[in-house]
C-alpha positions in Angstrom: -16.7 4.8 2.5 -13.3 3.7 1.1 -11.2 6.0 -1.0 -12.0 4.6 -4.4 -15.7 4.3 -3.5 -15.7 8.0 -2.7 -14.0 8.9 -6.0 -16.4 6.6 -7.9 -19.5 8.2 -6.3 -18.2 11.7 -7.0 -17.5 10.8 -10.6 -21.0 9.4 -11.1 -22.7 12.3 -9.5 -20.8 14.6 -11.8 -21.7 12.4 -14.8 -25.4 12.6 -13.9 -25.3 16.4 -13.6 -23.7 16.5 -17.1 -26.5 14.2 -18.4 -29.3 16.4 -16.9 -27.9 19.9 -17.0 -25.5 20.1 -19.9 -27.2 18.1 -22.5 -29.9 20.5 -23.6 -27.5 23.3 -24.4 -24.1 22.1 -25.3 -22.5 19.3 -27.3 -23.5 16.9 -24.5 -22.3 13.8 -26.3 -18.7 14.8 -25.9 -19.1 15.8 -22.3 -21.1 12.7 -21.4 -18.7 10.4 -23.2 -15.7 11.9 -21.3 -17.3 11.6 -17.9 -18.6 8.1 -18.6 -15.2 7.0 -19.7 -13.9 8.2 -16.3 -16.6 6.2 -14.4 -15.9 2.9 -16.2 -12.2 2.5 -15.2 -13.0 3.8 -11.7 -15.6 1.1 -11.2 -13.2 -1.5 -12.5 -10.4 -0.2 -10.3 -12.6 -0.2 -7.2 -13.5 -3.8 -7.8 -9.9 -4.8 -8.4 -8.2 -2.9 -5.5 -10.9 -2.6 -2.8 -13.2 -5.6 -3.6 -16.8 -5.6 -4.9 -19.7 -5.6 -2.6 -23.5 -5.6 -3.1 -23.9 -2.0 -1.8 -22.1 -0.8 -4.9 -24.3 -2.6 -7.4 -26.1 0.7 -8.2 -22.7 2.3 -8.9 -21.6 -0.5 -11.1 -25.0 -0.4 -12.9 -24.6 3.4 -13.5 -21.6 2.8 -15.7 -23.8 0.7 -18.1 -26.7 3.3 -17.9 -24.3 6.1 -18.8 -22.9 4.2 -21.7 -26.4 3.6 -23.0 -27.1 7.3 -22.6 -24.1 8.2 -24.8 -25.5 6.1 -27.6 -28.9 7.9 -27.3 -27.5 11.4 -27.4 -28.0 13.2 -30.8 -25.0 14.4 -32.7 -24.2 18.2 -32.5 -25.7 18.8 -36.0 -29.0 17.0 -35.2 -32.3 18.8 -35.4 -33.9 20.5 -32.5 -35.5 18.7 -29.6 -38.9 19.5 -31.1 -38.3 17.4 -34.2 -36.5 14.7 -32.3 -38.6 11.4 -32.4 -40.9 11.2 -29.5 -39.8 7.7 -28.7 -36.2 8.7 -28.5 -37.0 11.5 -26.1 -39.1 9.2 -23.9 -36.3 6.7 -23.8 -33.8 9.4 -22.9 -36.1 10.7 -20.2 -36.5 7.2 -18.8 -32.7 6.8 -18.7 -32.4 10.1 -16.8 -34.9 8.9 -14.2 -33.2 5.6 -13.8 -29.8 7.2 -13.6 -31.0 9.6 -11.0 -32.4 6.8 -8.8 -29.2 4.8 -9.3 -27.1 7.9 -8.5 -28.9 8.4 -5.2 -28.4 4.7 -4.3 -24.8 4.6 -5.5 -24.0 7.3 -3.0 -26.3 6.3 -0.1 -25.9 2.6 0.1 -22.1 2.4 0.6 -22.4 5.3 3.0 -25.2 3.8 5.1 -23.7 0.3 5.1 -20.0 1.0 5.0 -16.9 -1.1 5.1 -16.2 0.4 8.5 -12.9 0.7 10.5 -12.3 -0.4 14.0 -10.7 2.3 16.2 -7.1 1.8 16.9 -6.7 0.3 20.4 -5.2 2.6 23.0 -2.8 0.1 24.6 0.9 -0.2 23.9 0.7 -3.6 22.2 0.0 -4.6 18.6 -2.3 -7.6 18.1 -1.7 -11.1 16.7 -4.3 -13.7 16.1 -4.5 -17.5 15.6 -7.5 -19.8 15.0 -7.9 -23.4 16.2 -10.3 -26.2 15.6 -10.6 -28.3 18.8 -12.5 -31.5 19.3 -13.6 -32.7 22.7 -13.5 -36.5 22.3 -14.9 -37.0 25.8 -18.3 -35.4 25.1 -21.0 -36.2 22.6 -22.7 -33.2 21.1 -26.3 -33.2 22.6 -27.5 -31.0 19.7 -27.2 -33.8 17.1 -29.0 -37.1 16.8 -25.8 -39.1 16.5 -24.2 -40.1 19.8 -20.9 -40.5 18.0 -20.7 -36.8 17.1 -18.1 -35.4 19.4 -18.3 -31.7 20.5 -16.3 -29.4 18.2 -15.4 -25.8 18.7 -13.7 -23.1 16.7 -11.5 -20.8 18.9 -9.8 -17.6 17.9 -7.0 -16.3 20.1 -5.9 -12.7 20.1 -2.6 -11.9 21.9 -0.2 -9.0 22.5 2.2 -9.0 19.5 5.3 -7.4 18.1 4.3 -4.5 15.9 4.7 -4.9 12.1 3.0 -2.0 10.3 3.5 -3.5 6.9 1.8 -6.8 7.7 -1.7 -7.3 6.3 -4.6 -7.1 8.8 -6.8 -10.1 9.4 -10.4 -9.8 8.1 -13.0 -9.1 10.8 -15.2 -12.0 9.6 -13.6 -14.4 7.2 -16.8 -16.3 6.6 -19.8 -13.9 6.5 -22.1 -16.7 5.7 -22.1 -17.5 9.4 -24.4 -14.5 9.8 -27.1 -15.9 7.5 -29.4 -16.8 10.5 -29.1 -13.2 11.8 -30.1 -11.8 8.4 -33.1 -14.1 8.3 -34.1 -13.2 11.8 -34.1 -9.5 10.6 -36.1 -10.6 7.5 -33.1 -9.6 5.2 -31.4 -11.6 2.5 -28.5 -13.8 3.5 -26.0 -11.8 1.6 -26.7 -8.6 3.6 -23.5 -9.1 5.8 -21.2 -10.2 2.9 -19.2 -7.0 3.0 -17.9 -7.8 6.5 -15.1 -10.0 5.0 -13.8 -6.7 3.6 -13.6 -5.1 7.0 -10.1 -5.3 8.4 -9.4 -5.8 12.1 -6.3 -4.4 13.9 -4.9 -7.9 14.2 -2.2 -9.7 12.2 -2.2 -13.4 11.6 0.6 -15.5 13.2 2.5 -12.4 14.5 5.2 -13.0 17.0 4.2 -12.5 20.7 5.4 -9.3 22.3 8.5 -10.0 24.4 7.7 -7.5 27.2 6.2 -10.1 29.5 7.1 -13.8 29.9 3.4 -14.7 29.9 0.1 -12.8 29.7 -3.2 -13.3 31.6 -5.9 -15.1 29.7 -9.5 -14.3 29.2 -12.2 -16.3 27.5 -15.0 -14.6 25.6 -18.4 -15.9 24.7 -20.8 -14.0 22.4 -24.6 -13.8 22.6 -27.3 -15.8 20.9 -27.0 -15.6 17.2 -23.5 -14.1 17.9 -20.1 -15.0 16.6 -16.6 -15.1 18.2 -15.6 -11.7 16.7 -18.8 -9.9 17.8 -17.0 -7.8 20.5 -13.8 -7.0 18.5 -14.0 -3.4 19.9 -13.6 -4.8 23.4 -11.3 -7.7 22.6 -8.8 -5.6 20.8 -8.6 -3.0 23.5 -8.0 -5.7 26.2 -5.3 -7.4 24.1 -3.6 -4.1 23.4 -3.4 -3.7 27.2 -1.6 -7.0 27.7 -4.3 -9.8 27.8 -4.6 -12.9 25.7 -8.3 -13.4 24.7 -9.8 -16.7 23.4 -13.1 -16.1 21.6 -15.2 -19.3 21.3 -17.6 -20.1 18.5 -20.2 -22.5 20.1 -22.0 -24.6 17.4 -25.8 -24.5 17.6 -25.6 -21.5 20.0 -23.6 -19.1 17.8 -25.2 -17.7 14.6 -23.0 -20.0 12.5 -19.8 -21.9 12.8 -17.6 -22.8 9.8 -15.2 -25.7 10.3 -12.0 -26.2 8.3 -13.7 -28.9 6.2 -16.4 -26.4 5.1 -19.2 -27.5 7.3 -21.5 -24.7 8.4 -23.4 -25.3 11.7 -26.1 -22.7 12.4 -28.0 -21.8 15.6 -30.5 -24.3 16.9 -33.9 -22.6 16.5 -35.0 -24.0 19.8 -32.8 -21.4 21.5 -35.1 -18.7 20.2 -38.7 -18.5 21.1 -40.4 -15.6 19.4 -43.1 -15.6 22.0 -40.5 -15.1 24.7 -37.4 -13.6 23.1 -35.3 -13.4 26.2 -35.5 -16.9 27.6 -36.5 -19.9 25.5 -37.5 -22.9 27.8 -35.1 -25.1 25.9 -32.2 -23.0 27.1 -32.4 -24.2 30.7 -31.6 -27.7 29.7 -28.5 -26.9 27.6 -26.8 -24.2 29.8 -24.7 -26.7 31.7 -23.6 -28.4 28.5 -22.7 -25.2 26.8 -20.8 -23.9 29.9 -18.7 -27.1 29.7 -17.3 -25.7 26.5 -15.4 -23.3 28.7 -13.9 -26.0 30.9 -12.8 -27.8 27.7 -11.2 -24.6 26.3 -9.4 -24.0 29.6 -8.0 -27.5 29.3 -6.9 -27.0 25.7 -5.3 -23.6 26.5 -3.2 -25.5 29.1 -2.2 -28.0 26.5 -1.5 -25.2 24.0 0.7 -23.5 26.6 2.7 -26.7 26.7 3.0 -27.1 22.9 1.5 -24.8 20.4 1.4 -26.5 17.0 2.0 -23.1 15.4 5.1 -22.6 17.6 3.9 -19.1 18.7 2.0 -19.3 22.1 4.0 -22.0 23.8 4.7 -20.9 27.4 3.2 -17.5 26.8 -0.2 -18.0 28.6 -0.3 -17.2 32.3 -2.7 -19.9 33.5 -2.7 -18.7 37.1 -4.4 -15.5 35.9 -7.5 -16.6 34.0 -10.8 -14.8 33.7 -13.9 -14.7 31.5 -16.4 -12.3 30.0 -19.5 -12.8 28.0 -22.4 -10.8 26.6 -26.1 -11.8 26.5 -26.3 -15.6 26.1 -22.5 -15.7 26.6 -23.0 -13.8 29.8 -25.4 -16.5 31.0 -22.7 -19.2 30.2 -20.1 -17.0 32.0 -22.1 -17.2 35.2 -22.5 -20.9 34.9 -18.9 -21.5 34.0 -17.7 -19.4 36.9 -19.9 -21.4 39.2 -18.4 -24.7 37.9 -14.7 -23.9 37.3 -12.6 -22.2 40.0 -9.8 -21.6 37.5 -11.7 -18.5 36.4 -10.5 -15.9 38.9 -12.6 -12.9 37.6 -15.9 -12.9 35.8 -17.5 -10.1 33.8 -21.2 -10.5 32.8 -22.7 -8.1 30.3 -26.5 -7.6 29.9 -27.7 -11.1 30.8 -29.8 -12.9 33.3 -28.3 -15.5 35.6 -29.2 -19.2 35.5 -31.2 -20.6 38.4 -28.4 -22.7 39.9 -26.1 -19.7 39.9 -28.8 -17.7 41.7 -29.2 -20.5 44.3 -25.5 -21.2 44.8 -24.0 -17.8 44.3 -20.5 -17.1 43.0 -17.1 -17.0 44.8 -15.1 -15.0 42.3 -14.9 -11.3 42.0 -17.7 -10.4 39.5 -18.8 -7.4 37.6 -22.0 -6.8 35.8 -22.3 -4.2 33.0 -25.9 -3.7 32.1 -28.7 -1.1 31.9 -31.5 0.1 34.1 -35.0 -1.3 33.6 -36.2 1.9 31.9 -33.6 1.5 29.1 -34.6 -2.1 28.5 -38.3 -1.0 28.4 -37.4 1.7 25.9 -35.7 -0.8 23.7 -38.8 -3.0 23.6 -38.0 -5.7 26.1 -41.0 -7.5 27.6 -41.8 -7.0 31.3 -40.9 -10.6 32.0 -37.5 -10.4 30.4 -36.7 -7.1 32.2 -37.7 -8.6 35.5 -35.8 -11.8 35.0 -32.6 -9.9 34.0 -32.8 -7.3 36.8 -33.9 -9.7 39.5 -31.4 -12.5 38.9 -28.5 -10.1 38.3 -29.1 -8.3 41.5 -29.7 -11.6 43.5 -26.3 -13.0 42.5 -24.6 -9.6 43.0 -26.1 -9.4 46.5 -25.0 -12.9 47.5 -21.4 -12.7 46.2 -18.7 -14.1 48.5 -16.1 -11.9 46.8 -16.0 -8.3 45.6 -18.9 -7.3 43.4 -19.6 -4.4 41.0 -22.8 -3.4 39.4 -22.3 -1.0 36.4 -25.6 0.2 34.9 -25.5 2.5 31.9 -28.8 4.2 31.1 -29.3 4.9 27.4 -27.5 1.7 26.2 -29.4 -0.8 24.1 -28.5 -4.5 24.0 -26.6 -4.3 20.7 -24.4 -1.5 22.1 -22.6 -4.2 24.1 -21.3 -5.6 20.8 -19.9 -4.3 17.5 -23.4 -4.0 16.0 -23.5 -0.1 16.1 -20.5 0.0 13.9 -22.4 -1.6 11.0 -24.0 1.7 10.0 -24.0 5.4 11.0 -27.8 5.1 11.1 -27.6 2.2 13.7 -29.7 4.2 16.2 -32.5 4.5 13.7 -32.9 0.8 13.2 -32.5 -0.2 16.9 -28.8 -1.2 16.8 -27.9 1.5 19.2 -29.6 3.3 22.0 -29.9 7.1 22.7 -26.5 7.1 24.3 -23.8 7.6 21.6 -22.4 4.2 20.6 -18.8 5.4 20.8 -19.5 6.5 24.3 -21.1 3.2 25.2 -18.0 1.3 23.9 -15.7 3.6 25.8 -17.5 2.9 29.0 -17.6 -0.9 28.5 -13.9 -0.8 27.7 -12.9 1.3 30.6 -14.8 -0.8 33.2 -13.7 -4.1 31.7 -10.1 -3.1 31.7 -10.2 -1.7 35.3 -11.9 -4.9 36.6 -9.4 -7.3 35.0 -6.4 -5.1 35.8 -7.3 -5.2 39.4 -8.1 -8.9 39.8 -5.7 -10.5 37.3 -2.8 -8.0 37.4 -3.2 -6.7 41.0 -3.0 -3.1 39.7 -4.7 -0.2 41.5 -7.8 0.9 39.6 -9.4 4.1 40.8 -12.4 3.5 38.5 -13.6 0.8 40.9 -13.4 3.0 43.9 -16.8 4.6 43.3 -18.8 6.8 40.9 -16.4 8.3 38.3 -16.5 11.9 37.3 -15.4 11.0 33.7 -18.4 8.8 33.4 -21.3 10.7 35.1 -24.0 8.7 33.2 -22.9 5.4 34.9 -24.9 4.2 37.8 -22.1 2.5 39.9 -22.5 0.3 42.9 -20.0 -2.1 44.6 -19.7 -4.1 47.7 -16.4 -5.4 49.1 -15.7 -8.8 50.5 -12.8 -10.3 52.5 -12.6 -13.0 49.8 -10.9 -10.8 47.2 -9.3 -13.6 45.2 -10.1 -17.3 44.6 -7.1 -19.6 44.8 -6.2 -21.3 41.6 -7.0 -24.9 41.3 
């Protein structure tokens, strides 16, 4: 909870105790009026300085309830409770019941669904961010019925920046309405994620690039089905703080929702989700190559951006000889496909995803790491036997046929959402399936450590002991690797 939310909750709990405990004996009108008059400006101040959110509606309502209660309190010279009109006593009792329920909700809701904070990244760099709207005029969007609809993408770039502690931090999700499809999938109202616009990231818009290096290696990130480009901010910010530029791609009709600069909102194509087979909709096979082409287009646009950034910030700062990619879930599937098709990607990280059939057949030539779970953890989460078998079998098949170095990192106790920011949404995330039995902070620490080690080794040529074998600092990890003479793939 934010500071004013905590103060408001404390004030309203105190007011409720005055209403219930003090009223029968003392001149409660004065006590209640005083405490109520404290709640009202606190509620107004909270809205003004921190921003209103639906989780605080009970707290806001309490101010009105308490004001009503002051009007119903008898003056100090009134007759005893025995002679007080029955109707008045019933109304007062009802108000106490309502106030009690509202008090519980006023404290519980903002605590259970908080405006959370991202941990401060451990690397030496601050983080800057820019967002671009890119149109691929060479491709028609196969998800629409109009052949004249060109493929459009929203791409957010995070980069190592010069520190400016006084600069405002960019919001985590500027347009929370993009998560409406996720809310409906969970049978929740669309506004359930509205508070995410109040969550601040560690990034600053349009900050100057850190001058330490002439250029920084580049990573592309793709989120999962019903995901969004910021879904792995915990991981993106850590990588950027360590000296990487990351381009997160919103893919219309595959992402949960994409908002374009003109206000259009494109939501996920329902054909990508089959409730009878949650892991692999048949429609997906036909669109994987098209969606993986988004990556090739982004690589081309990054090259153009490196020549001339319209914002005048990233020109010449992208090291296009050191490009890699990572993706989670559906984004991991596209990562495998993109790495098969585009040799500019020199290192590939796949998280908790099965591999497309053509990738299984052809294999991969780049160094590749998989971070996933064992079959028992998937079963515990509720995955079907078919989905578990497909993920485990295809992952291991491509791993076994790699023509470059390969790494298999399995983390028992992680659930699928643990590979994203989802566990940060609530301290009770494990109770609603957003986190597995392994602590979410520990899960994120493992993902960050192995991601960084992998890209540091293959894009920065740095020694990384974590890739040498099982690590004593991460005893829960099941680690396997196989070396290959083809350690690196020549840039195209």
